[in-house]
C-alpha positions as CSV (number, residue, x, y, z in Angstrom):
1,M,12.9,-10.0,-13.5
2,Y,11.8,-9.3,-9.9
3,V,15.4,-8.5,-8.8
4,L,15.8,-6.2,-11.8
5,I,12.7,-4.2,-10.9
6,I,13.8,-3.9,-7.2
7,A,17.3,-2.8,-8.3
8,L,15.7,-0.1,-10.6
9,I,13.5,1.1,-7.7
10,I,16.5,1.5,-5.4
11,L,18.5,3.2,-8.2
12,F,15.7,5.7,-9.0
13,S,15.2,6.3,-5.3
14,V,18.9,7.3,-4.8
15,L,18.8,9.5,-7.9
16,L,15.6,11.1,-6.7
17,V,17.2,12.0,-3.4
18,L,20.2,13.5,-5.2
19,V,18.0,15.5,-7.6
20,I,15.9,16.9,-4.7
21,L,19.0,17.9,-2.8
22,A,20.4,19.7,-5.9
23,Q,17.3,21.9,-6.2
24,N,17.2,25.4,-4.8
25,S,14.8,26.0,-2.0
26,K,11.7,28.2,-2.8
27,G,12.6,30.8,-0.1
28,G,16.2,31.3,-1.3
29,G,17.6,29.8,1.9
30,L,21.0,31.0,3.1
31,T,22.3,31.9,-0.3
32,S,19.9,34.9,-0.7
33,Q,21.1,36.3,2.7
34,F,24.8,36.2,1.7
35,G,24.4,37.6,-1.9
36,G,24.4,34.2,-3.6
37,S,21.1,34.7,-5.4
38,S,22.5,37.4,-7.7
39,A,25.3,35.2,-8.8
40,S,23.0,32.3,-9.5
41,N,20.7,34.6,-11.6
42,I,23.7,35.6,-13.8
43,I,24.5,31.9,-14.5
44,G,20.9,31.0,-15.4
45,V,19.7,28.7,-12.7
46,K,16.1,29.0,-13.9
47,K,16.6,26.5,-16.7
48,T,18.4,24.1,-14.3
49,G,15.5,24.4,-11.9
50,D,13.1,23.4,-14.7
51,L,15.2,20.4,-15.6
52,L,15.5,19.3,-12.0
53,E,11.8,19.6,-11.5
54,K,11.1,17.4,-14.5
55,L,13.6,14.8,-13.4
56,T,12.0,14.8,-9.9
57,W,8.5,14.1,-11.4
58,G,10.0,11.5,-13.8
59,F,11.7,9.6,-11.0
60,I,8.6,9.7,-8.8
61,I,6.4,8.4,-11.6
62,A,8.9,5.7,-12.4
63,I,9.2,4.5,-8.8
64,M,5.4,4.4,-8.5
65,V,5.0,2.4,-11.7
66,L,7.7,0.0,-10.8
67,S,6.4,-0.5,-7.3
68,L,2.9,-1.3,-8.6
69,S,4.3,-3.7,-11.2
70,T,6.1,-5.8,-8.6
71,N,2.7,-6.9,-7.4
72,F,2.1,-8.7,-10.7
73,I,5.6,-10.1,-10.9
74,T,6.1,-11.2,-7.3
75,P,7.2,-14.8,-7.0
76,N,4.7,-17.0,-5.3
77,A,6.9,-18.8,-2.8
78,G,4.3,-19.6,-0.1
79,G,1.7,-21.2,-2.4
80,S,-1.7,-19.7,-3.1
81,T,-4.0,-18.4,-0.4
82,N,-6.7,-20.8,-1.5
83,E,-4.5,-23.8,-0.8
84,I,-3.8,-22.6,2.7
85,L,-7.5,-22.0,3.4
86,E,-8.3,-25.5,2.1
87,R,-5.7,-27.1,4.4
88,A,-7.1,-25.1,7.3
89,G,-10.6,-26.4,6.5
90,E,-9.4,-30.0,6.5
91,Q,-7.8,-29.7,9.9
92,A,-10.8,-28.1,11.6
93,P,-14.1,-29.1,10.0
94,A,-17.0,-26.8,10.4
95,N,-19.2,-27.5,13.4
96,T,-22.8,-28.2,12.7
97,A,-25.6,-26.5,14.7
98,P,-27.3,-28.7,17.2
99,N,-30.9,-29.8,16.5
100,L,-33.1,-27.3,18.4
101,T,-36.5,-28.6,17.5
102,I,-39.1,-28.4,20.3
103,P,-41.3,-31.5,20.7
104,E,-45.0,-30.7,20.6
105,E,-47.2,-31.6,23.6
106,A,-49.8,-34.4,23.1
107,G,-52.5,-32.2,24.7
108,S,-54.0,-29.0,23.6
109,T,-52.2,-26.3,21.8
110,E,-53.5,-23.5,24.1
111,P,-51.4,-22.3,26.9
112,T,-52.3,-23.7,30.2
113,D,-53.3,-21.6,33.2
114,S,-51.6,-22.7,36.4
115,T,-53.9,-20.6,38.6
116,N,-57.0,-22.7,37.9
117,N,-58.2,-24.6,41.0
């Protein structure tokens, strides 16, 4: 199933390139300078342009949907991420924080003044 979706993405990509190359440029390009635009208006390129534009959008949407669907169909060859994290946790256990309790003095709780004579 995965290989079929990848093959469809490649096929639609190639067809998209061909459809885009078949379209007329918006500015007319070189054909308008050499009188080619009048001949194309006689033949009726307007309808062909609409068809090519619809095909372009159709191929773009199909490629996007197929690309997003591969995320759900992707074969899980490397195991799940949770298994990898669990094995890493077994190899290097978490370090515990050292005991930082301060022992209380047996004397008074007031601070001592070292300047007393």
